FIZA-9684 format. One line per 3 residues: their letters; for each residue z negated, y, x negated of N, C-alpha, C. Coordinates in nm, 4 decimals. Atoms other than C-alpha are relative to their C-alpha. Example, Ala and Ser with C-alpha at 12.3 -4.5 7.8 and 13.67 -1.06 7.14 Angstrom:
2
AS = 0.0000 -0.1190 -0.0890 -0.7800 -0.4500 -1.2300 0.0000 0.1200 -0.0900 | 0.0060 -0.1190 0.0820 -0.7140 -0.1060 -1.3670 -0.0730 0.1090 0.0770;
***
This chain:
267
MTE = 0.0064 -0.1249 -0.0813 -0.0004 0.0050 -0.0044 0.0008 0.1128 -0.0839 | -0.0198 -0.1033 0.0972 0.1264 0.2998 -0.1886 -0.0829 0.1263 0.0243 | 0.0827 -0.1231 -0.0338 -0.0792 0.5758 -0.0059 -0.1527 -0.0230 -0.0318;
LHA = 0.1464 0.0191 0.0324 -0.4264 0.4011 -0.0847 -0.0090 -0.0700 -0.1211 | 0.0395 0.0783 0.1159 -0.5754 0.2807 -0.4088 -0.0441 -0.1341 0.0583 | 0.0361 0.1258 -0.0343 -0.6239 -0.0887 -0.3985 -0.1340 -0.0184 0.0268;
EHV = 0.1408 0.0324 -0.0241 -0.9859 -0.0773 -0.4159 -0.0467 0.0633 0.1279 | 0.0313 -0.0521 -0.1236 -1.0074 0.1558 -0.1257 0.0577 -0.0813 0.1272 | -0.0468 0.0979 -0.0865 -0.7892 -0.0932 0.0723 -0.1012 -0.1295 0.0214;
RQA = 0.0814 0.1261 -0.0090 -1.0228 -0.3906 -0.0179 -0.1290 0.0485 0.0685 | 0.1254 -0.0391 -0.0521 -1.3338 -0.1828 0.0710 0.0213 0.0331 0.1464 | -0.0309 -0.0329 -0.1545 -1.1741 -0.0723 0.4041 0.0185 -0.1233 0.0906;
IVE = -0.0076 0.1270 -0.0805 -1.0885 -0.4335 0.5024 -0.1435 -0.0480 0.0292 | 0.1346 0.0535 -0.0310 -1.4528 -0.5340 0.4582 -0.0663 0.0794 0.1095 | 0.0727 -0.0975 -0.1062 -1.5952 -0.2275 0.6467 0.0528 0.0000 0.1327;
HTR = -0.0586 0.0042 -0.1326 -1.3550 -0.2426 0.9338 -0.0255 -0.1440 0.0680 | 0.0366 0.1368 -0.0318 -1.4202 -0.6188 0.9521 -0.1567 -0.0068 0.0535 | 0.1341 -0.0174 -0.0361 -1.7906 -0.5317 0.9716 -0.0217 0.0662 0.1330;
QLA = 0.0140 -0.0688 -0.1291 -1.7489 -0.2774 1.2473 0.0540 -0.0893 0.1052 | -0.0589 0.0800 -0.1020 -1.5312 -0.5319 1.4434 -0.1097 -0.1012 0.0382 | 0.1103 0.0882 -0.0355 -1.8172 -0.7895 1.4155 -0.1082 0.0624 0.0779;
ASA = 0.1147 -0.0713 -0.0806 -2.0711 -0.5380 1.5453 0.0420 0.0291 0.1430 | -0.0611 -0.0280 -0.1324 -1.8360 -0.4466 1.8415 -0.0025 -0.1356 0.0728 | -0.0014 0.1441 -0.0658 -1.7888 -0.8209 1.9198 -0.1237 -0.0367 0.0405;
AAA = 0.1357 0.0238 -0.0343 -2.1597 -0.8585 1.9187 -0.0487 0.0604 0.1263 | 0.0491 -0.0901 -0.1148 -2.2167 -0.5753 2.1637 0.0826 -0.0357 0.1162 | -0.0774 0.0215 -0.1174 -1.9377 -0.6834 2.3910 -0.0314 -0.1433 0.0637;
GPD = 0.0377 0.1298 -0.0507 -2.0273 -1.0494 2.4162 0.1387 -0.0901 -0.0054 | -0.1127 0.0721 0.0242 -1.7951 -1.3551 2.3502 0.0853 -0.0208 0.1112 | -0.0715 0.0034 -0.1111 -1.6632 -1.3625 2.6996 0.0761 0.1134 0.0516;
AAV = -0.0560 -0.1263 -0.0482 -1.5709 -1.0061 2.7378 0.1603 0.0127 -0.0178 | -0.1440 -0.0022 0.0176 -1.2093 -0.9380 2.8158 0.0318 0.1115 -0.1095 | -0.0564 -0.0898 0.0902 -1.0012 -0.7383 2.5635 0.0953 0.0863 0.0561;
PTT = -0.1080 -0.0752 -0.0760 -0.8017 -0.4653 2.7606 0.1214 0.0257 -0.0816 | -0.1132 -0.0399 0.0856 -0.5801 -0.3725 2.4634 0.0730 -0.1189 -0.0512 | -0.0743 0.1207 0.0314 -0.4784 -0.7285 2.4094 0.0043 -0.0889 0.1189;
PGW = 0.0019 0.0663 -0.1267 -0.4143 -0.8637 2.7485 -0.0131 -0.1529 -0.0074 | 0.0281 0.1478 0.0165 -0.5375 -1.2276 2.7882 -0.0885 -0.0472 -0.0778 | 0.0980 0.0303 0.1106 -0.7612 -1.2233 2.5007 -0.1415 0.0307 0.0467;
TIT = 0.1411 -0.0309 -0.0008 -1.1384 -1.2458 2.5015 -0.0435 0.0356 -0.1341 | 0.0545 -0.0276 0.1430 -1.3676 -1.1384 2.2181 -0.0010 -0.1180 -0.0740 | -0.0247 0.1318 0.0755 -1.3821 -1.4974 2.1169 0.1282 -0.0201 -0.0754;
DLV = -0.1305 0.0128 0.0439 -1.0064 -1.4998 2.0798 0.0274 0.0945 -0.1166 | -0.0282 -0.1148 0.1036 -1.0098 -1.1777 1.8841 -0.0675 -0.0355 -0.1366 | 0.0920 0.0480 0.1151 -1.2961 -1.3005 1.6421 0.0766 -0.1121 -0.0760;
RHL = -0.0579 0.1079 0.0553 -1.1225 -1.6262 1.5903 0.1344 0.0381 -0.0814 | -0.1487 -0.0427 0.0587 -0.7745 -1.4653 1.5180 -0.0172 0.0764 -0.1274 | 0.0162 -0.0733 0.1094 -0.9151 -1.2186 1.2742 -0.0501 -0.0907 -0.1221;
GQS = 0.0567 0.0809 0.0972 -1.1271 -1.4583 1.0742 0.1047 -0.1046 -0.0601 | -0.0869 0.0993 0.0366 -0.8710 -1.7264 1.0713 0.1210 0.0566 -0.0863 | -0.1081 -0.0684 0.0796 -0.6000 -1.4775 0.9507 -0.0361 0.0382 -0.1367;
QHW = 0.0622 -0.0237 0.1353 -0.8233 -1.3649 0.6671 -0.0095 -0.1076 -0.0838 | 0.0117 0.1152 0.0926 -0.8953 -1.6929 0.5382 0.1243 -0.0487 -0.0277 | -0.1229 0.0544 0.0141 -0.5406 -1.7972 0.5741 0.0779 0.0834 -0.1029;
VAE = -0.0577 -0.0830 0.0942 -0.4055 -1.4926 0.3866 -0.0540 -0.0192 -0.1442 | 0.0780 0.0002 0.1280 -0.6732 -1.5217 0.1153 0.0607 -0.1318 -0.0709 | -0.0592 0.1171 0.0526 -0.5480 -1.8822 0.0644 0.1328 0.0183 -0.0660;
IIE = -0.1209 -0.0179 0.0613 -0.1979 -1.7778 0.0078 0.0055 0.0719 -0.1334 | 0.0070 -0.0862 0.1309 -0.2926 -1.5265 -0.2637 -0.0634 -0.0808 -0.0948 | 0.0836 0.0897 0.0996 -0.5517 -1.7469 -0.4173 0.0940 -0.1123 -0.0656;
RRI = -0.0828 0.0987 0.0523 -0.2939 -2.0204 -0.4606 0.1369 0.0526 -0.0645 | -0.1128 -0.0709 0.0367 -0.0153 -1.7802 -0.5409 0.1204 -0.0766 0.0453 | -0.1084 0.0818 -0.0684 0.2228 -1.9444 -0.2981 0.1259 0.1016 0.0138;
TDP = -0.1308 -0.0632 -0.0130 0.5787 -1.8359 -0.3160 0.0902 -0.0627 0.0841 | -0.0951 0.0800 -0.0820 0.7593 -2.0926 -0.1010 -0.0622 0.0082 0.1380 | 0.0490 0.0012 -0.1422 0.7145 -2.0211 0.2758 -0.0218 -0.1503 0.0539;
ALL = 0.0122 0.1436 -0.0376 0.7418 -2.4070 0.3163 -0.1318 -0.0578 -0.0257 | 0.1276 0.0449 0.0540 0.4129 -2.4423 0.1437 -0.1228 0.0980 0.0562 | 0.0920 -0.0784 -0.0553 0.2163 -2.1902 0.3520 -0.1136 -0.0905 0.0610;
PTE = 0.1080 0.0702 -0.0471 -0.1310 -2.3185 0.4683 0.0200 -0.0510 0.1511 | -0.0070 0.0530 -0.1496 -0.1355 -2.5486 0.7898 -0.1370 -0.0077 0.0767 | 0.1296 0.0209 -0.0675 -0.5008 -2.5758 0.8528 -0.0663 0.1434 0.0014;
MAV = 0.0524 -0.1321 -0.0412 -0.6959 -2.2868 1.0038 -0.1515 -0.0072 -0.0292 | 0.1392 0.0053 0.0012 -1.0623 -2.2035 0.9418 -0.0562 -0.0067 0.1407 | 0.0704 0.0225 -0.1201 -1.3006 -2.2990 1.2211 -0.0942 0.0908 0.0380;
LPD = 0.0835 -0.1084 -0.0377 -1.4739 -2.0410 1.4235 -0.1429 -0.0825 0.0477 | 0.1203 0.0470 -0.0477 -1.8428 -2.1261 1.4588 -0.0291 -0.0012 0.1568 | 0.0252 0.0099 -0.1463 -1.9545 -2.2465 1.8093 -0.1085 0.1085 0.0347;
DAR = 0.1137 -0.0881 -0.0322 -2.2732 -2.0111 1.7880 0.0415 0.1320 -0.0307 | -0.0505 -0.1330 0.0183 -2.1638 -1.6640 1.8359 -0.1013 0.0950 -0.0844 | 0.1016 -0.0590 0.0924 -2.4782 -1.5576 1.6485 0.0513 -0.0105 -0.1498;
QWQ = -0.0482 0.0278 0.1324 -2.2983 -1.6878 1.3287 0.1400 0.0802 -0.0271 | -0.1452 -0.0489 0.0162 -1.9758 -1.4897 1.3876 -0.0014 0.1227 -0.1032 | -0.0090 -0.1053 0.0905 -2.0811 -1.1810 1.1916 -0.0087 -0.0408 -0.1415;
AWL = 0.0043 0.0523 0.1393 -2.1728 -1.3790 0.8872 0.1421 -0.0636 -0.0416 | -0.1228 0.0764 0.0161 -1.8426 -1.5889 0.9325 0.1037 0.1106 -0.0366 | -0.1210 -0.1174 0.0162 -1.6267 -1.2577 0.9548 -0.0296 0.0654 -0.1413;
SQS = 0.0210 -0.0691 0.1284 -1.8095 -1.1141 0.6430 0.0386 -0.0867 -0.1047 | -0.0470 0.0870 0.0994 -1.7328 -1.4224 0.4514 0.1614 -0.0028 -0.0223 | -0.1499 -0.0077 0.0211 -1.3530 -1.4067 0.5408 0.0449 0.1301 -0.0479;
AQR = -0.0303 -0.1146 0.0628 -1.3402 -1.0389 0.4725 -0.0146 0.0124 -0.1533 | 0.0283 -0.0108 0.1475 -1.5078 -1.0690 0.1341 0.1031 -0.0972 -0.0829 | -0.1016 0.1005 0.0694 -1.2763 -1.3709 0.0485 0.1307 0.0774 -0.0138;
ISS = -0.1296 -0.0642 0.0157 -0.9584 -1.1697 0.1113 0.0023 0.1100 -0.0974 | 0.0277 -0.1078 0.1022 -1.0955 -0.8686 -0.0696 0.0009 -0.0464 -0.1455 | 0.0080 0.0540 0.1449 -1.1681 -1.0881 -0.3819 0.1394 -0.0550 -0.0350;
ACG = -0.1284 0.0475 0.0363 -0.8282 -1.2550 -0.3534 0.1030 0.1004 -0.0373 | -0.0878 -0.1251 0.0305 -0.6582 -0.9150 -0.3626 -0.0382 0.0807 -0.1257 | 0.0446 -0.0733 0.1059 -0.8069 -0.8262 -0.6933 0.1226 0.0633 -0.0852;
DDA = -0.1021 -0.0640 0.0751 -0.6205 -0.6100 -0.9523 0.0975 -0.1116 -0.0671 | -0.0805 0.0900 0.0740 -0.5001 -0.9174 -1.1269 0.1056 -0.0738 0.0830 | -0.0869 0.0665 -0.0922 -0.3263 -1.0403 -0.8192 0.1109 0.0935 0.0714;
LDA = -0.0836 -0.0916 -0.0751 -0.1600 -0.7179 -0.7038 0.1484 -0.0192 -0.0219 | -0.1490 0.0037 0.0357 0.1801 -0.7843 -0.8793 0.0428 -0.1406 -0.0298 | -0.0310 0.1463 0.0276 0.1572 -1.1687 -0.9035 0.0955 -0.0583 0.0898;
PVF = -0.1073 0.0587 -0.0910 0.4260 -1.3791 -0.7542 -0.0626 -0.0671 0.1212 | 0.0531 0.0593 -0.1319 0.3281 -1.4308 -0.3867 0.1019 0.0159 0.1094 | -0.0929 -0.0186 -0.1198 0.5413 -1.4784 -0.0694 -0.0322 0.1186 0.0644;
NAA = -0.0009 -0.1250 -0.0942 0.6142 -1.1599 0.1098 0.0785 -0.0275 0.1399 | -0.0676 0.0483 -0.1179 0.6649 -1.2395 0.4775 0.0918 0.1087 0.0580 | -0.0857 -0.1151 -0.0606 0.8237 -0.8916 0.5470 0.1328 -0.0128 -0.0726;
GDK = -0.1344 0.0099 0.0699 1.1059 -0.9666 0.2815 0.0378 0.1300 -0.0520 | -0.0282 -0.1327 0.0653 1.0817 -0.6033 0.1590 -0.0358 -0.0080 -0.1511 | 0.0060 -0.0075 0.1326 1.0469 -0.4709 -0.1902 -0.1606 0.0001 -0.0559;
RSG = 0.1440 0.0073 0.0526 0.6557 -0.4870 -0.1957 -0.0203 -0.1374 -0.0513 | 0.0534 0.1316 0.0494 0.4726 -0.7611 -0.3932 -0.0743 -0.0583 0.1169 | 0.0547 0.0792 -0.1037 0.3449 -1.0338 -0.1831 -0.1528 0.0434 0.0294;
TRF = 0.1311 -0.0286 -0.0253 -0.0120 -0.9346 -0.2402 -0.0196 0.1368 0.0697 | 0.0023 -0.1400 -0.0615 0.0472 -0.5605 -0.1558 0.0298 -0.0068 0.1530 | -0.0402 0.0180 -0.1323 0.2226 -0.6769 0.1532 -0.1140 -0.0566 0.0881;
WMS = 0.1195 0.0629 -0.0737 -0.0738 -0.9018 0.2646 -0.1184 0.0867 0.0082 | 0.0987 -0.0975 0.0028 -0.3243 -0.6333 0.1795 0.0143 0.1034 0.1193 | -0.0321 -0.0903 -0.1013 -0.1525 -0.3874 0.4054 -0.0167 -0.0704 0.1420;
SAL = 0.0015 0.0600 -0.1106 -0.1246 -0.6461 0.6722 -0.1532 -0.0364 0.0432 | 0.1498 0.0260 -0.0299 -0.5022 -0.7506 0.6484 -0.0754 0.1300 0.0423 | 0.0613 -0.1092 -0.0427 -0.6062 -0.3948 0.6666 0.0398 0.0481 0.1512;
NEA = -0.0558 -0.0368 -0.1318 -0.3884 -0.3258 0.9691 -0.0854 -0.0893 0.1057 | 0.0719 0.0877 -0.0913 -0.5456 -0.6378 1.1479 -0.1393 0.0452 0.0151 | 0.1376 -0.0413 -0.0047 -0.9031 -0.5219 1.0677 -0.0169 0.1313 0.0784;
VIH = 0.0274 -0.1313 -0.0703 -0.8517 -0.1688 1.1799 0.0517 -0.0076 0.1414 | -0.0441 0.0043 -0.1386 -0.6303 -0.2279 1.4902 -0.0845 -0.0923 0.0829 | 0.0776 0.0962 -0.0793 -0.8248 -0.5290 1.6138 -0.1474 0.0431 0.0084;
GFD = 0.1192 -0.0686 -0.0096 -1.1397 -0.3321 1.5255 -0.0053 0.0973 0.1269 | -0.0051 -0.0854 -0.1194 -1.0323 -0.0727 1.7703 0.0024 -0.0845 0.1254 | 0.0114 0.0934 -0.1266 -0.9696 -0.3627 2.0288 -0.1425 -0.0356 0.0369;
AAN = 0.1339 0.0597 -0.0316 -1.3168 -0.4882 1.9989 -0.0808 0.1175 0.0368 | 0.0831 -0.1241 -0.0430 -1.4740 -0.1409 2.0078 0.0300 0.0531 0.1333 | -0.0381 -0.0397 -0.1333 -1.2767 -0.0581 2.3161 -0.0538 -0.0961 0.1136;
AAG = 0.0590 0.0943 -0.0869 -1.3897 -0.3680 2.4828 -0.1498 0.0190 0.0139 | 0.1392 -0.0271 -0.0049 -1.7523 -0.2867 2.3958 -0.0401 0.1382 0.0498 | 0.0320 -0.1230 -0.0435 -1.7237 0.0730 2.5024 -0.0536 0.0860 -0.1123;
RPV = 0.0382 -0.0574 0.0978 -1.7901 0.1935 2.1599 0.0985 0.0984 -0.0632 | -0.0977 -0.0948 0.0659 -1.6356 0.4888 1.9557 0.0625 -0.0602 -0.1222 | -0.0767 0.0393 0.1174 -1.3802 0.4378 1.6823 0.0312 0.1132 -0.0922;
DIR = -0.0422 -0.1108 0.0942 -1.3351 0.6505 1.3709 0.0762 -0.0694 -0.1072 | -0.0959 0.0400 0.1072 -1.0329 0.5642 1.1417 0.0174 0.1227 -0.0788 | -0.0246 -0.1100 0.0901 -1.0115 0.7748 0.8402 0.1461 0.0397 -0.0075;
PDI = -0.1397 -0.0512 0.0021 -0.7016 0.9944 0.8324 0.0842 -0.0560 -0.1039 | -0.0928 0.0633 0.1111 -0.5807 0.8506 0.5018 0.0291 -0.1355 0.0218 | -0.0175 0.1390 -0.0199 -0.6301 0.4866 0.6253 0.0959 0.0033 0.1130;
AAA = -0.0911 -0.0066 -0.1144 -0.4577 0.5707 0.9554 0.1535 0.0358 -0.0483 | -0.1363 -0.0449 0.0589 -0.1578 0.7444 0.7686 0.0560 -0.1185 -0.0745 | -0.0458 0.1140 0.0737 -0.1267 0.4384 0.5382 0.0498 -0.1099 0.0947;
LIS = -0.0397 0.1041 -0.0956 -0.1122 0.2098 0.8356 0.1131 0.0469 0.0798 | -0.1130 -0.0426 -0.0619 0.1519 0.4272 1.0045 0.1151 -0.0396 -0.0802 | -0.1098 0.0285 0.0876 0.3706 0.3900 0.6992 0.0266 -0.1525 0.0061;
NHL = -0.0259 0.1565 -0.0087 0.3038 0.0107 0.6991 0.0710 -0.0352 0.1252 | -0.0648 0.0454 -0.1198 0.3965 -0.0062 1.0644 0.1449 0.0278 0.0057 | -0.1462 -0.0319 -0.0016 0.7308 0.1723 1.0184 0.0766 -0.0813 -0.1051;
TML = -0.0575 0.0776 0.0930 0.7955 -0.0222 0.7129 0.0325 -0.1458 0.0617 | -0.0228 0.1232 -0.0673 0.7495 -0.3489 0.9076 0.1089 0.0050 0.0968 | -0.0931 -0.0146 -0.1076 0.9657 -0.2269 1.1970 0.1486 0.0063 -0.0544;
TSP = -0.1299 -0.0030 0.0696 1.2636 -0.1668 0.9504 0.0179 -0.1004 -0.1121 | -0.0048 0.1057 0.1010 1.1996 -0.4784 0.7261 0.1050 -0.0950 0.0331 | -0.0923 0.1043 -0.0311 1.4511 -0.7511 0.6887 -0.0476 -0.1151 0.0904;
TWE = 0.0625 0.1129 -0.0822 1.2090 -1.0021 0.8564 0.0006 0.0438 0.1410 | 0.0022 -0.0482 -0.1493 1.1806 -0.7740 1.1696 0.1331 -0.0179 0.0573 | -0.1530 0.0022 -0.0315 1.5661 -0.7726 1.1933 0.0241 -0.1590 0.0323;
MQR = -0.0274 0.1429 -0.0142 1.5682 -1.1600 1.1640 -0.0794 -0.0556 0.1174 | 0.0962 0.0750 -0.1058 1.2677 -1.2515 1.3921 -0.0131 0.0753 0.1225 | 0.0121 -0.0746 -0.1296 1.2610 -0.9708 1.6323 0.1334 0.0858 0.0258;
SES = -0.1403 -0.0689 -0.0115 1.6451 -0.8951 1.6622 -0.0009 0.0842 0.1265 | -0.0059 -0.0756 -0.1312 1.5957 -0.7699 2.0195 -0.0629 0.1355 -0.0249 | 0.0637 -0.1371 0.0179 1.3588 -0.4948 1.9091 0.0778 0.0802 -0.1133;
AHA = -0.0705 -0.0722 0.1027 1.5613 -0.4109 1.5859 0.1185 0.0548 0.0522 | -0.1184 -0.0534 -0.0704 1.8660 -0.3667 1.7977 -0.0224 0.1076 0.1001 | 0.0387 -0.0941 -0.1109 1.6845 -0.1698 2.0709 -0.0242 0.1498 -0.0683;
IRG = 0.0365 -0.1192 0.0654 1.5764 0.0989 1.8106 0.1190 0.0579 -0.0842 | -0.1280 -0.0638 0.0526 1.9252 0.1523 1.6740 0.0447 0.1116 0.0769 | -0.0539 -0.1194 -0.0817 2.1024 0.4641 1.7810 0.1152 0.0629 -0.0773;
TGQ = -0.1214 -0.0659 0.0559 2.3687 0.7135 1.6952 -0.0433 0.1333 -0.0762 | 0.0439 -0.1060 0.0714 2.1569 0.9466 1.4816 -0.1224 0.0827 0.0610 | 0.1233 -0.0542 -0.0511 1.8555 1.0259 1.7019 -0.0990 0.0087 -0.0940;
TLQ = 0.1179 -0.0151 0.0921 1.5575 1.1405 1.5178 -0.1373 0.0242 0.0771 | 0.1286 -0.0145 -0.0503 1.1846 1.1297 1.5807 -0.0854 0.0278 -0.1023 | 0.1037 -0.0667 0.0943 0.9166 1.3216 1.3934 -0.1293 -0.0422 0.0503;
WLA = 0.1408 0.0300 -0.0321 0.5572 1.1978 1.3737 -0.0709 0.0860 -0.1014 | 0.0694 -0.0957 0.1052 0.3299 1.4571 1.2219 -0.1539 -0.0198 0.0366 | 0.1376 0.0068 0.0024 -0.0330 1.4173 1.1425 -0.0652 0.1313 -0.0326;
TDT = 0.0579 -0.1321 0.0216 -0.2506 1.7244 1.1705 -0.1296 -0.0050 -0.0916 | 0.1167 -0.0135 0.0887 -0.5291 1.6152 0.9439 0.0214 -0.0875 -0.1439 | -0.0293 0.0532 0.1341 -0.3563 1.4755 0.6236 0.0780 0.1013 -0.0813;
ADQ = -0.0706 -0.0987 0.0838 -0.2208 1.6493 0.3290 0.1351 -0.0177 -0.0420 | -0.1325 0.0063 0.0385 0.1277 1.7349 0.2297 0.0835 -0.0881 0.0956 | -0.1004 0.0744 -0.0845 0.4034 1.5044 0.3575 -0.0466 -0.1530 0.0167;
AGA = 0.0466 0.1300 -0.0203 0.1884 1.1884 0.3467 -0.0281 -0.0294 0.1527 | 0.0107 0.0101 -0.1509 0.1428 1.2614 0.7209 0.1102 0.0386 0.0735 | -0.1275 -0.0305 -0.0686 0.4986 1.3214 0.8020 0.0900 -0.1177 -0.0127;
WLV = -0.0884 0.1198 0.0002 0.7224 1.0466 0.9100 0.1205 0.0341 0.0816 | -0.1195 -0.0324 -0.0851 1.0887 1.1056 1.0110 0.0805 -0.1427 0.0172 | -0.0702 0.1243 -0.0359 1.2680 0.8187 1.1857 0.1244 0.0396 0.0516;
ERR = -0.1482 -0.0298 -0.0409 1.6530 0.8125 1.2208 0.0390 -0.1322 0.0547 | -0.0516 0.1190 -0.0591 1.8002 0.5679 1.4596 0.1495 -0.0011 -0.0217 | -0.1369 0.0124 0.0382 2.1352 0.4728 1.3138 0.0828 -0.1137 0.0440;
PDG = -0.0703 0.1337 -0.0517 2.4032 0.2255 1.4277 -0.0287 -0.1181 -0.0754 | 0.0439 0.1214 0.0801 2.3078 -0.0092 1.1433 -0.1379 -0.0320 -0.0038 | 0.1528 0.0351 -0.0018 1.9451 0.0073 1.1950 -0.0827 0.1275 -0.0192;
ATW = 0.0818 -0.1226 0.0105 1.6537 0.2542 1.2138 -0.0557 -0.0050 -0.1488 | 0.0604 -0.0336 0.1433 1.5136 0.4030 0.8832 -0.1101 0.1128 0.0232 | 0.1043 -0.1111 -0.0108 1.2191 0.6285 0.8125 -0.0266 0.0361 -0.1566;
HHA = 0.0490 -0.0464 0.1314 1.0945 0.8341 0.5188 -0.0960 0.1237 0.0287 | 0.0843 -0.1157 -0.0219 0.8344 1.0984 0.4594 0.0829 0.1314 -0.0128 | -0.0804 -0.1284 -0.0236 0.9832 1.4324 0.5717 -0.0488 0.0885 0.0972;
TRQ = 0.0259 -0.0893 -0.1076 0.9324 1.7215 0.7809 0.1278 0.0925 0.0276 | -0.1145 -0.0706 -0.0433 1.2306 1.8619 0.9730 0.0070 0.0123 0.1494 | -0.0231 0.0037 -0.1458 1.3542 1.9415 1.3247 0.0518 -0.1318 0.0443;
ADV = -0.0407 0.1192 -0.0278 1.3965 1.6423 1.5121 0.0311 -0.0045 0.1640 | -0.0304 0.0066 -0.1550 1.4918 1.5339 1.8854 -0.1243 -0.0164 0.0590 | 0.1343 0.0029 -0.0549 1.1333 1.4645 1.9580 -0.1017 -0.0023 -0.1160;
TVT = 0.0993 0.0000 0.1082 0.8356 1.5573 1.7447 -0.1437 -0.0148 0.0749 | 0.1271 0.0268 -0.0599 0.4936 1.3935 1.8233 -0.0972 0.0357 -0.1048 | 0.1117 -0.0506 0.0903 0.1848 1.5664 1.6651 -0.1385 -0.0227 0.0566;
GPA = 0.1425 0.0290 -0.0418 -0.1785 1.4699 1.6567 -0.0651 -0.0486 -0.1311 | 0.0799 0.0559 0.1163 -0.4464 1.3376 1.4237 0.0627 -0.1481 -0.0362 | -0.0734 0.1533 0.0329 -0.3345 1.0148 1.2277 -0.0612 -0.1034 0.0915;
QSL = 0.0586 0.0962 -0.0696 -0.5858 0.8143 1.4143 0.0689 -0.0230 0.1388 | -0.0431 -0.0052 -0.1482 -0.4378 0.9119 1.7645 0.1577 -0.0441 -0.0197 | -0.1490 0.0538 0.0205 -0.0632 0.8597 1.6151 0.0051 -0.1369 -0.0228;
LLA = -0.0067 0.1442 0.0346 -0.1475 0.5251 1.4819 -0.0349 -0.0776 0.1278 | 0.0455 0.0645 -0.1140 -0.3146 0.4050 1.8075 0.1203 0.0191 0.1083 | -0.1160 -0.0176 -0.0953 -0.0064 0.5343 2.0050 0.1121 -0.0858 -0.0528;
LTR = -0.1096 0.0806 0.0619 0.2386 0.3643 1.7611 -0.0204 -0.1456 0.0165 | 0.0294 0.1435 -0.0098 0.0595 0.0415 1.7855 -0.0386 -0.0433 0.1526 | 0.0166 0.0259 -0.1424 0.0420 0.0716 2.1721 -0.1233 -0.0320 0.0510;
RLP = 0.1267 0.0031 -0.0371 -0.3252 0.0985 2.1788 -0.0395 0.1210 0.0994 | 0.0185 -0.1103 -0.0883 -0.3220 0.4371 2.3517 0.1340 0.0427 0.0617 | -0.1234 -0.0524 -0.0712 -0.0481 0.5415 2.6125 0.0286 0.1480 -0.0678;
LTS = -0.0320 -0.1179 0.0543 0.1483 0.8345 2.4695 -0.0349 0.1277 0.0695 | 0.0325 -0.1184 -0.0738 0.0850 1.0677 2.7484 -0.1280 -0.0207 0.1043 | 0.1108 0.0098 -0.0815 -0.2498 0.9433 2.8878 -0.1071 0.0946 -0.0284;
QEA = 0.1185 -0.0836 0.0246 -0.5719 1.1238 2.9123 -0.0772 -0.0291 -0.1412 | 0.0602 0.0384 0.1151 -0.7025 0.9236 2.6194 0.0764 0.0675 -0.1244 | -0.0838 -0.0371 0.0962 -0.4116 1.0659 2.4115 0.0093 0.1664 0.0030;
THI = 0.0018 -0.1291 -0.0203 -0.5065 1.4304 2.4818 0.0180 0.0858 -0.1346 | -0.0191 -0.0631 0.1209 -0.5016 1.5145 2.1111 0.1400 0.0042 -0.0497 | -0.1372 0.0063 0.0382 -0.1332 1.4322 2.1009 0.0887 0.0980 0.0689;
SID = -0.1016 -0.0911 -0.0564 0.1360 1.6937 2.1675 0.1387 -0.0470 -0.0238 | -0.1360 0.0374 0.0093 0.5005 1.6172 2.2232 0.0971 0.1152 0.0239 | -0.1134 -0.1139 -0.0176 0.7972 1.8709 2.1749 0.1347 -0.0735 -0.0226;
GDT = -0.1271 0.0509 0.0063 1.1301 1.7492 2.2705 0.0212 -0.1119 0.1033 | -0.0434 0.1053 -0.0915 1.2691 1.4341 2.4332 -0.1067 -0.1169 -0.0009 | 0.1173 0.0963 -0.0052 0.9444 1.2426 2.5372 0.0704 -0.1350 0.0353;
GLA = -0.0599 0.1335 -0.0275 1.1655 0.9630 2.6760 0.0438 -0.0692 -0.1195 | -0.0595 0.0494 0.1257 1.3153 0.9102 2.3279 -0.1182 -0.0780 -0.0729 | 0.1186 0.0494 0.0615 0.9515 0.8738 2.1931 -0.0526 -0.1256 0.0724;
QHW = 0.0551 0.1221 -0.0795 0.8432 0.6313 2.4741 0.0908 -0.1267 -0.0126 | -0.0851 0.1198 0.0323 1.1558 0.4201 2.4236 -0.0133 -0.0725 -0.1329 | 0.0432 0.0514 0.1179 1.0642 0.3757 2.0708 -0.1207 -0.0984 0.0072;
LDS = 0.1296 0.0802 -0.0081 0.7113 0.2522 2.1603 0.0225 -0.1323 0.0877 | -0.0213 0.1201 -0.0943 0.8349 0.0236 2.4532 0.0889 -0.1092 -0.0749 | -0.0935 0.0878 0.0619 1.0907 -0.1276 2.2078 -0.0649 -0.0753 -0.1324;
TAH = 0.0473 0.0447 0.1323 0.8523 -0.2013 1.9056 -0.1316 -0.0671 0.0202 | 0.1231 0.0729 -0.0229 0.5668 -0.4130 2.0431 0.0181 -0.1177 -0.0826 | 0.0097 0.1282 0.0814 0.4558 -0.6899 1.8074 -0.0138 -0.1129 0.1012;
ASG = 0.0010 0.1245 -0.0793 0.4763 -1.0413 1.9344 -0.1396 -0.0567 0.0406 | 0.1500 0.0403 -0.0409 0.0949 -1.0913 1.9374 -0.0735 0.1274 0.0163 | 0.0828 -0.1194 -0.0138 -0.1967 -0.8699 2.0024 -0.0140 0.0784 -0.1289;
***
């Protein structure tokens, strides 16, 4: 993740996993998770812990061949009172796996882009902890505070995933839907420095692209980085009361179409 130092990413994975565990305990195992329809808190905790153990194993074993990816998943403890310790263990494991010596080691990159495998998985793990941390907090009625630099880094990661070779192969319907004839979308964070909080998306006939830039666009969506991240990941409706910190200048329908066409396959 280029926007954040690796140590900051490792610390954030652990901290946001801790916050998710606290929210899960407050909500209770059977609580519904409104922002991941059909899921309960149990599903959310199982998904995050298993994902973290799974990714840690990929990096620990320096797996480069996708045919050799782990097939066994960690087992969620039956006793919910053990979940916080279980999640702490999974977060610490992936943090340790992503040490400096692993950052540029040969590891499979599921996005198929130019990042090293470990850097890809670090971004993915942070995204999972932060976004699902919001899901758990929302289910428990607890507030969420995502640092602007973390939110901005995850917006960059989100756009990188949507324009990656793997997204084109595995989510071709989405990749084709966000093509266009030159339409532009500007996402501007109000609480980040320089152009680290400015993302310009161009919908081209051969695929969508993005880069850090500030310029006139067909639609400009402005707000705190946390609000933009939660809108882009479909956790907050773009024009809802919850998104009151967001302002839209230009073609709102263009921005909404982008969101409608870029949902991930799972929560």
